[in-house]
C-alpha positions in Angstrom: 60.6 -228.7 -23.7 61.2 -225.2 -22.3 62.2 -225.3 -18.6 60.0 -223.3 -16.3 61.4 -220.9 -13.7 60.5 -217.9 -11.6 62.7 -214.9 -11.0 62.4 -211.9 -8.7 64.9 -209.0 -8.6 66.0 -206.8 -5.7 68.0 -203.7 -6.6 69.7 -201.2 -4.3 69.8 -197.5 -5.2 71.7 -194.6 -3.7 69.7 -191.4 -2.8 70.6 -188.0 -4.2 69.2 -184.5 -4.0 67.1 -183.8 -7.1 69.1 -182.3 -10.0 72.2 -181.9 -7.8 75.1 -183.7 -9.5 77.7 -182.6 -7.0 79.3 -184.7 -4.3 77.3 -182.7 -1.7 74.1 -183.9 -3.3 74.6 -187.5 -2.4 72.5 -188.6 0.6 73.3 -191.3 3.1 73.0 -192.0 6.8 74.9 -188.8 7.8 72.5 -186.4 6.1 69.2 -188.2 5.7 66.9 -190.1 8.2 64.1 -192.5 7.8 61.6 -189.8 8.9 62.7 -187.7 5.8 61.3 -190.5 3.6 57.9 -190.9 5.3 55.9 -189.7 2.3 57.8 -192.0 0.0 57.2 -195.0 2.3 53.5 -194.5 3.1 51.0 -196.5 1.1 53.6 -198.3 -0.8 52.5 -200.7 -3.6 52.9 -204.3 -2.8 52.3 -204.0 0.9 50.0 -207.0 0.9 51.7 -209.1 -1.8 51.8 -212.7 -0.3 54.6 -213.7 -2.7 57.1 -211.5 -0.9 58.6 -211.7 2.6 57.4 -209.0 5.0 59.0 -208.6 8.4 57.0 -208.1 11.5 58.5 -204.7 12.2 57.3 -203.2 8.9 60.8 -202.4 7.5 60.7 -204.9 4.6 57.2 -204.2 3.4 56.0 -203.6 -0.1 57.8 -203.3 -3.4 60.4 -200.7 -2.0 61.8 -200.0 1.4 64.7 -198.3 3.2 67.9 -200.3 3.0 70.3 -199.8 5.9 71.3 -200.9 9.4 68.5 -201.4 11.9 69.1 -200.3 15.4 67.3 -201.8 18.4 66.8 -201.2 22.1 68.2 -203.4 24.8 64.8 -205.2 24.8 64.9 -205.9 21.1 62.5 -203.2 19.9 63.2 -201.5 16.6 64.5 -198.0 17.5 65.8 -196.5 14.3 67.4 -197.3 10.9 70.6 -195.8 9.4 69.8 -195.0 5.8 72.0 -196.6 3.1 69.5 -196.1 0.3 66.3 -197.6 -1.1 65.7 -201.1 -2.4 63.2 -202.0 -5.0 62.0 -205.6 -5.3 59.8 -207.3 -7.8 57.3 -210.1 -7.1 58.3 -213.4 -8.7 57.5 -213.6 -12.4 58.1 -216.1 -15.2 60.9 -214.6 -17.2 63.9 -212.3 -16.9 62.3 -209.8 -19.3 59.1 -209.7 -17.2 61.1 -209.1 -14.0 63.1 -206.3 -15.6 59.9 -204.7 -16.8 58.5 -204.9 -13.3 61.6 -203.4 -11.9 61.6 -200.5 -14.3 57.9 -199.8 -13.6 58.4 -199.8 -9.9 61.6 -197.6 -10.3 59.5 -195.0 -12.2 56.8 -195.0 -9.5 59.4 -194.5 -6.8 61.2 -191.7 -8.6 57.9 -189.8 -9.1 57.4 -189.9 -5.3 61.0 -189.1 -4.5 61.0 -186.0 -6.7 58.1 -184.5 -4.9 60.3 -184.5 -1.8 63.4 -183.1 -3.6 65.1 -186.4 -4.0 66.1 -188.9 -6.7 67.8 -192.2 -7.3 71.3 -193.0 -8.4 73.3 -196.1 -9.2 76.8 -197.0 -8.1 78.6 -200.1 -6.9 80.3 -198.3 -4.0 79.3 -195.1 -2.3 81.9 -192.5 -3.3 81.5 -190.1 -0.4 80.1 -191.9 2.7 82.7 -192.7 5.4 82.9 -196.2 6.8 79.8 -196.8 9.0 80.3 -196.9 12.7 77.7 -198.0 15.2 76.7 -195.0 17.2 75.7 -195.6 19.9 77.6 -198.9 20.3 75.7 -202.1 19.9 73.5 -203.2 22.8 73.8 -206.8 24.1 70.6 -207.8 22.2 72.0 -206.4 19.0 75.3 -208.3 19.5 73.4 -211.5 20.0 71.4 -210.9 16.9 74.5 -210.5 14.8 75.8 -213.8 16.0 72.5 -215.6 15.1 71.8 -214.0 11.7 74.6 -214.1 9.1 73.3 -211.1 7.2 73.7 -209.0 10.3 77.4 -209.8 11.0 78.7 -207.6 8.2 75.9 -205.0 8.0 78.3 -202.2 8.7 80.5 -203.2 5.7 77.4 -203.6 3.4 76.4 -200.0 4.2 78.8 -198.7 1.5 78.2 -201.3 -1.3 75.3 -201.7 -3.7 74.1 -204.4 -6.0 71.3 -206.6 -7.2 70.0 -209.8 -5.6 68.7 -212.3 -8.1 66.2 -214.7 -6.8 65.4 -217.9 -8.8 63.2 -220.8 -8.1 62.7 -223.9 -10.3 59.2 -225.3 -9.8 60.2 -228.6 -11.4 63.0 -229.2 -8.9 62.8 -230.5 -5.4 64.7 -228.8 -2.5 67.2 -231.7 -2.6 67.9 -231.3 -6.3 68.4 -227.5 -6.0 70.7 -227.9 -2.9 72.8 -230.5 -4.5 73.1 -228.7 -7.8 74.6 -225.6 -6.2 76.9 -225.9 -3.3 79.4 -223.2 -4.2 80.8 -221.1 -1.4 82.7 -218.0 -2.6 83.6 -214.8 -0.7 81.5 -211.9 -1.9 83.6 -208.8 -2.6 80.5 -206.6 -2.4 79.7 -207.5 1.2 82.2 -210.2 2.2 79.6 -212.9 2.8 78.5 -216.0 0.9 77.7 -215.0 -2.6 74.5 -217.2 -2.7 72.0 -218.8 -0.4 69.2 -221.3 -0.7 66.0 -221.2 1.3 64.5 -224.6 2.3 61.6 -225.8 4.4 62.8 -229.2 5.5 66.1 -230.4 6.8 68.9 -228.7 8.8 70.2 -225.4 7.6 72.7 -224.4 10.3 75.3 -226.9 9.1 75.9 -225.2 5.8 76.6 -221.5 5.3 74.5 -221.3 2.2 71.3 -222.9 3.6 68.7 -220.7 5.2 65.3 -221.6 6.6 62.5 -220.4 4.4 60.5 -217.6 6.2 57.4 -218.4 4.2 56.1 -221.3 2.0 56.7 -219.1 -1.1 60.5 -219.1 -0.3 60.8 -222.9 -0.6 63.6 -223.7 -3.0 64.4 -220.1 -3.6 68.0 -219.5 -4.7 69.4 -216.0 -4.1 72.6 -214.8 -5.8 74.1 -211.7 -4.2 77.6 -211.2 -5.6 77.1 -208.8 -8.6 78.0 -205.1 -8.2 75.3 -202.6 -9.2 75.6 -201.5 -12.9 73.3 -198.8 -14.4 72.3 -200.9 -17.4 69.0 -202.9 -17.6 70.5 -204.9 -20.5 73.6 -205.9 -18.4 71.3 -206.8 -15.4 69.4 -209.1 -17.7 72.6 -210.7 -19.0 73.8 -211.3 -15.5 70.4 -212.8 -14.6 70.7 -215.2 -17.6 74.2 -216.2 -16.5 73.1 -217.2 -13.0 70.1 -219.1 -14.4 72.3 -220.9 -16.9 74.8 -221.9 -14.2 72.0 -223.1 -12.0 70.8 -225.4 -14.8 74.2 -226.5 -15.9 75.3 -230.0 -14.8 78.8 -230.1 -16.3 80.9 -227.8 -14.1 82.3 -229.0 -10.7 79.7 -228.7 -8.1 81.8 -227.1 -5.3 84.3 -224.3 -5.1 85.9 -222.9 -2.0 86.3 -219.4 -0.7 89.2 -217.6 -2.4 91.7 -215.4 -0.7 90.8 -211.7 -0.5 94.0 -210.8 -2.3 92.6 -212.6 -5.4 89.4 -210.6 -5.3 91.4 -207.3 -4.9 93.6 -208.2 -7.9 90.7 -209.0 -10.1 88.9 -205.8 -9.0 91.7 -203.6 -10.1 92.8 -205.5 -13.2 90.1 -208.0 -14.2 91.7 -209.0 -17.5 95.3 -209.1 -16.3 95.1 -212.8 -15.3 94.7 -215.3 -18.1 93.2 -217.8 -15.7 90.3 -215.4 -14.9 89.6 -215.1 -18.6 89.8 -218.8 -19.1 87.3 -219.7 -16.4 85.0 -216.8 -17.4 84.9 -218.3 -20.9 84.2 -221.8 -19.5 81.4 -220.5 -17.3 79.8 -218.5 -20.1 79.9 -221.5 -22.4 78.4 -223.8 -19.8 75.6 -221.4 -19.1 74.8 -220.9 -22.8 74.7 -224.6 -23.4 72.4 -225.2 -20.5 70.0 -222.4 -21.6 70.0 -223.7 -25.2 69.3 -227.3 -24.2 66.3 -226.2 -22.2 64.9 -224.1 -25.0 65.4 -220.8 -23.1 66.4 -218.9 -26.3 65.7 -215.4 -25.1 67.8 -216.0 -22.1 70.5 -217.7 -24.3 70.8 -214.6 -26.4 71.2 -212.3 -23.4 74.6 -213.8 -22.8 75.9 -212.4 -26.1 76.5 -209.1 -24.2 78.7 -210.8 -21.6 80.7 -212.6 -24.4 81.3 -209.3 -26.1 82.4 -207.6 -22.9 84.8 -210.4 -22.2 86.2 -210.4 -25.7 86.7 -206.6 -25.7 87.8 -206.5 -22.1 85.1 -204.1 -21.1 83.7 -203.5 -17.6 81.1 -201.1 -16.2 83.9 -199.7 -14.1 85.5 -198.3 -17.2 82.3 -196.4 -18.1 82.1 -195.0 -14.5 85.7 -193.9 -14.5 85.3 -192.3 -18.0 82.2 -190.5 -16.9 84.1 -189.1 -13.9 87.0 -187.9 -16.0 84.6 -186.1 -18.4 82.0 -184.7 -16.1 83.2 -185.1 -12.5 80.1 -187.1 -11.7 80.7 -189.8 -9.1 77.6 -191.9 -9.8 75.1 -192.7 -12.5 72.2 -190.3 -11.8 68.6 -191.5 -12.3 67.3 -195.0 -12.8 68.5 -197.9 -14.9 69.7 -197.1 -18.4 67.4 -198.6 -21.1 69.8 -198.1 -24.0 71.8 -201.1 -25.2 75.5 -200.9 -24.2 77.7 -199.5 -26.9 80.9 -201.6 -26.7 84.0 -200.5 -28.7 86.4 -203.1 -30.0 89.3 -201.3 -28.4 89.2 -201.0 -24.6 90.3 -197.8 -23.1 93.3 -197.6 -20.7 91.8 -198.9 -17.6 95.0 -198.7 -15.5 95.4 -195.0 -16.4 91.9 -194.2 -15.5 92.2 -196.0 -12.1 95.4 -194.1 -11.3 93.9 -190.7 -12.2 90.7 -191.4 -10.5 92.4 -192.4 -7.3 94.7 -189.4 -7.3 91.7 -187.0 -7.8 89.5 -188.6 -5.2 91.2 -189.4 -2.0 87.9 -190.7 -0.5 87.9 -193.4 -3.1 91.4 -194.5 -2.1 90.5 -194.4 1.6 87.4 -196.4 1.0 89.2 -199.1 -1.0 91.9 -199.3 1.7 89.3 -199.7 4.4 87.4 -202.4 2.6 90.5 -204.4 1.7 92.2 -204.1 5.1 
């Protein structure tokens, strides 16, 4: 019998000037403000959707909103927001394919609005020109206290430079206890240096476990959110990554707990992902377990999505190679526009990744400075 599940996708986009493919065309907190996006934000679709979380301040409202650091007065009143980019989120739906279709539809609607104001979207895992974010003015006492209480606020300044999808799953046939016990992994997130996953629950204590969060609405009960993937400009790859997370959620054969790994390991994998045989070995194990879990639950469309990841692993291919190759050929630092709908064309022979990294670093000192800052 086919296992039922729900999925919602959140995707972070960079902002650019329309038809400007230079570094000067990239927009971020230094050269764009929330007020510049007023016509994009007004009358957003999804403002009253009860399946999504809406905050009381009106920032997280509708199917898209400004992503960035929120600044408050000493009394805790929202004052302003430093713009990182825009986030699009889909309401929960019953399949990965349906969620991707929702995301692409919303992305198109958003781009139409943006272009009227001379802006457009772009995709990248790390902002190539924005300097490290600094709180200016310094944090008020109320803001400092908020950062201590809310885990997502503690590293907000680091997250201002990184972009990626959040994949939200819920399994209606599972209780909160089953879902909590099935996934207790704690791994450092290279994208934002915070737990790579979190589980929302209504009952029971949440403060004793770094992955447990109190549900903010009844619709969040049992919601599992995976946050560790970097942004990639391919809808097909996003679908494959979603299938991988779903398969690992359903799997019952792998060890149920892993511990935070040293930052040095993440740095090594980031620069040479296929240089460690252990990484390849465990990637193969995880893929196999996910495929088996999807097959056993008659999720065949999701099962077939993992073929892409198997091919990428076999050919030692990563989205970073495409980004570096594009930079060498065109000088473009990001993928302009929305998610790519074409299937990935994967060659059997991987290009020289090390050579591309070396050349890219030497030609872009800001990239080297950003990596050094993040890894320090």
